[in-house]
C-alpha positions as CSV (number, residue, x, y, z in Angstrom):
1,M,0.0,0.0,0.0
2,S,1.3,3.4,-0.9
3,E,1.6,6.4,1.5
4,K,-1.4,7.9,-0.2
5,H,-3.5,4.8,0.5
6,V,-2.4,4.8,4.2
7,K,-3.4,8.5,4.5
8,V,-6.8,7.9,3.0
9,V,-7.4,4.9,5.3
10,E,-6.5,7.2,8.3
11,E,-8.9,9.8,7.0
12,V,-11.7,7.1,6.8
13,F,-10.9,6.1,10.4
14,D,-11.0,9.7,11.6
15,E,-14.4,10.0,9.8
16,Y,-15.6,7.0,11.7
17,Q,-14.5,8.4,15.0
18,S,-16.1,11.8,14.2
19,A,-19.4,10.1,13.2
20,K,-19.4,7.9,16.4
21,R,-19.0,11.0,18.6
22,K,-21.7,12.8,16.7
23,H,-24.3,10.0,16.2
24,G,-23.5,7.5,19.0
25,E,-25.7,4.4,18.7
26,Y,-27.1,5.7,15.4
27,T,-23.8,5.1,13.6
28,L,-24.0,2.1,11.2
29,D,-22.5,-0.2,13.8
30,G,-24.7,1.1,16.6
31,S,-27.5,-0.8,18.2
32,A,-30.1,1.7,17.2
33,C,-29.3,1.4,13.5
34,T,-31.2,-0.9,11.2
35,D,-30.3,-2.2,7.8
36,I,-32.8,0.3,6.3
37,N,-31.1,3.1,8.1
38,R,-27.7,1.9,6.9
39,L,-28.9,1.7,3.3
40,A,-30.4,5.2,3.6
41,A,-27.2,6.7,5.0
42,L,-25.0,5.0,2.4
43,T,-27.3,6.0,-0.5
44,E,-27.5,9.6,0.8
45,E,-23.7,9.9,0.9
46,L,-23.4,8.3,-2.5
47,G,-25.9,10.9,-3.8
48,E,-23.5,13.5,-2.4
49,V,-20.7,12.0,-4.5
50,A,-23.0,12.2,-7.6
51,R,-23.8,15.8,-6.8
52,C,-20.0,16.5,-6.9
53,M,-19.9,15.1,-10.4
54,T,-22.6,17.4,-11.9
55,Y,-21.9,20.5,-14.0
56,D,-22.3,22.6,-10.8
57,K,-18.6,22.9,-10.0
58,E,-19.4,24.6,-6.6
59,H,-19.8,21.1,-5.1
60,S,-16.9,19.4,-6.8
61,K,-14.4,20.6,-4.2
62,N,-16.1,18.2,-1.7
63,L,-15.6,15.0,-3.8
64,K,-12.7,13.6,-1.7
65,H,-14.6,14.3,1.6
66,E,-17.8,12.7,0.2
67,L,-15.8,9.6,-1.0
68,I,-14.2,9.3,2.5
69,Q,-17.7,9.3,4.0
70,V,-18.9,6.6,1.6
71,A,-15.9,4.5,2.4
72,N,-16.5,4.9,6.1
73,L,-20.1,3.9,5.9
74,A,-19.3,0.9,3.6
75,I,-16.5,-0.3,5.9
76,T,-18.5,0.2,9.0
77,W,-21.5,-1.7,7.6
78,A,-19.3,-4.5,6.3
79,S,-17.6,-4.8,9.7
80,I,-20.8,-5.9,11.4
81,L,-21.8,-8.6,8.9
């Protein structure tokens, strides 16, 4: 794995910790979260990635951050399966 990969993985972990502090048991691995909630959260974040890809360049600067959020949600969900 390259240094860039390691940095991104660290950013994903930081995003997880931030989400856990903010949402507690409503994070994707929390006891209050259902698979429907997980799918809704992942779909919403994927929509944010799509929004970054539109002609409206105002949102394109957020692409990396949105991809980090998608990675966090996908990894968190996969970790409980």
